[in-house]
N, C-alpha and C positions, 0 to 999 in steps of 0.2 A: 806340806804334803796335803793334797786334796783327795778326799775319799768320796766315792759315790756308791751308794747302795741302792739296788733296785729290787723291789719285791713284786711277786707276781702271784695273784690269787685267782684261780680258775675253776669254774664249775664244768663238770663233764656230764654228758647224758642228762639224766634227770636229777642231778644235784650232788654228785660226788665232788668234794672239795679237795683241791691240791694246792699247797702253797710251796712255791719254789723260790729259792734265794739265789741271786747271782752275787758272787763274792765281790769284795771291795777291790777297786782298781786304784792304784796309786800313780799319780803323775808328778813328775819332778821338774823344776825349772830353776834357772839361775835368777837370783834377786840381788839387786845392789844393796849396799850397806844402809842407805837411807830408807829403803822400803822395809828391810828387815827390822831396823830400829823402830820404825813406825808401827809395824805389826806387833813387835814385842811390847811396845808401850800400850797398845790397845788390849793386849791379852794379859797384862799384869796389873795387880792392884797397887796402891801406894805403899803397902807393906812388903811388896816384892813377891807375893804369892800369885799364882796364875789364876785368871778369871776362867770360869767354866765357859766353854763354847756352847751356847744353848742350842744352836741349830744342829751342831754335830752330835750333841748329847741326845737330842730328840730323835735323830736318825738312828742312832745306836739302839735306843729303846724301841723304836718301830721295828728294827731288825729282830730284836729279842722277842717282841710280841708276835711277829710273823712265825718265828720258829716254834714258839709255844703253841700257836694256833695250828701249825702243821702237825704237831704231835698230839693234838686234841686236848691240851691243857688250857681250857678257856679261862679259868680263874687266874692263872699266872699271866696269860695274855692280857686280860682285863687290867690287872694291876700295872703291867708295863705301860699300857696305853694311857691309863689314868695319870701316870707320871708325865707323859708327854703333854697331856691336856692341861696339866698344872702350869706348864710353861707357855703353851700356845694351842689354840684351837684351829690354827690355820695350816696344819700339816695335812695335805691331801691324802697321803698314804695312811696316816693314822686314822683319819676318818673312814676311809674305805675299809680298813681292817676291823675297826670297831663295828661297822655295819655288818660285815661278814660274821664276826664273832657273835653278835646278837642274833643274827639269823641262824647260825649254827646251833646256838644254845636251844632255840626252838620254842620257848614258852611264848604264848600269844603276846604278852606285854613286851618282851624283848624283840620279837619279830616286828612289832609295830614301831618300836623305837628305831630300828635299823634304817627306816626310810629317811629320817632327817640326817643321819650320818652319810648315807649315799648321796643325798642332795647336796650336802655341804662339800663333800669330796669333789663332786662334779663342778660345783661353782668355783672351787679353788683351782681345778685342773680340768677344763672341759674337754681337752684333747686326749685324756688318758683312756685308751680303749679297754684296758683291763677293768677299770671301774664301771665303764658303760656295760661291759659284758656281764659283770657280776650283778649290777643293778637290774639289768634285763632279766637275768635268771630269777632274781628275787621277785620282780613283778610278775613273771610267768607263774611262779609258784603260788602267788596270791590270786591268780586268775585275772590279773589286769593285763590282758593280752595286747591291747592297742598301745598301752603305755610301754610295755615290754618291747614292742616292735620298734618304736622310735629309738630306744637305747641300743638295741641289737643291730639296727641298720647302721648306726654310727660305728660300732665295734667291728662289724663285718666288712665295712668299706675301708678300714684303716690298713692300708698297705704297709707291710713291714712289721705289723703286730704279730708276735710270735705265736699267739693262740687264735689267729684269725679263723682257722678251720673250725675250731670249737664254737666261736661266735657265730659262724655261718650255720653250723648244726643247730644251735639254739634258735637262730632266726628262722630256719626252716621248720622247726617244731612249732614255733609261734604261728607261722603261716598256716600250718595244719590245723591248729586250734581255732583259727579265724575262718577256716573253710576255704582258704585261698590256695587251692592245689597247684595251679600253674606256677605261682611264685614259689611255692614250696619246692616243686620239682626243680625249678631253675636254681634255687639256693642250694639244694642238696648236691646238684651237679657242680656248682662252684666249690662247695666244700670238698668234693672229691678231687677237684683240680688242685686244691691247696694241700690236701692229705688224701692220697689214693687209698689209704687203709681206714677211711672213716666208716666204721661199722654202723654207726647211727644212720648215716646217709644211705648206705647200701640197703639196710633193712627198710627204711622209710620209702625208698624208691621201689623196692620189691613190692611193697604193699600198694603203692600208687599204680604201678603197672598191672598188678593183679586185679585191682578194682576196675581198671579200664579194660580188662580182659585181654591185655597184652601179655599172654601167658609165657611166651618164649623169653621175652625180656625180663619178666618177673623171675623166671627160673634162673636166668643168668645172674641177675643181681643177687638173688638169694644165695646162690652158690658161692658168689664172691664173699658175701657176709659170713657164711658158715666156715669158709676157709680162714677168714681173718680171726674170728672169735674161737674157732675150734668146734668140731661137731658135738663134743661133750660139754661145752661151756655155754650153751645157749640158755637164755632165760625163757620163761613161759611165752612171752610175746614172740620171740624169735622162732620157737618151735611151732606156734600156732600159724604164723605166716608160712613157714615151711610146709606144714601139713596141707594147707589150702593150695599152695603153689604146686606141690607134688600131685595132689588130686586133680587139679585143673590140667596138668600135663600128662595125665594117665599113668603116673609112676606110682603104682600101688605099693610096691615094695618099700620105697623110700617113705611113702606116707605112713605105712604101718610102723616102721622103725621110729619115726618121729612121734607118732601117737603113743607108742610104748614108753618113750622117754618122757613125754608130757604126763602120762599117767603115773609113772614111777616117781618123778621128781616134783611135780606140781599138782598133786591130785585135788587140792582144794582151790586151785586157781580159777579165776574167771574164764581163762582160755580153755581149760579142760571141761568146765561145766558147759561152755558154749559148744565144744566139740560133741559132748553127749547129746545136746539138743539137736544138732544138725547132722549127726552121723548117717542118718538114713535119708537126708534131704537130697533131692535130685536137682536142686537149683545149680546153675552154672557157677555162680559166685556165692561163696559163704562169707557173710559179714560178721 
């Protein structure tokens, strides 16, 4: 029986980590007696006991580590991965998970160590879009935006990758950091084609349209964003974009509702402090 286990580690937005596991799939086939006897000989020792299947054992430990990481138990995940590395350092998934684990732990020393594990994972499996996406987010968080761009471009172009929409969101955010607004807009539009409920893309496009003074388009995109996340579930950034879009479109009632939410929920945020600075400004665009 052949089992395959696939792990998926994905960053959302500005760093939320989700680890999903797809269950084992079993495939059965008929084998002739000669093949069965050969395999039996390969998997037994001279004393008749079964040899451990190192590759299968490593995959099981990787699966266990991924589950520990999903639940936030980084110490248990580290122990499981250490067991894998005792047998082999050439398991791409194990290297990717170790990189994510070190990044998630967050200390400067471990964050720095994560880089070598990401690089090793990519050298072992250059076509793995999940590793490219995770490495891109890692580089983004370090402020290495050009390096992040090259990784996220690969992940975002991987047709069939089940988290391609998220990779495109990350790519768009990287273009924003690099000041490349045209490519950012193009990428966020692509992300919406992949996932029509991409709240990140909606909010970023609303801001792009607002800064271009395309206020009607900004209002439509912000409205889509608010419907997806819920009027009462917006963060400070979302409320600040909404305030400026409502003001630009002369919707003073909506503007005041959003200001009240920002004041009540995020009184110490940079966004609310910026509102206090600009509230009497007559400039067409508040930045």
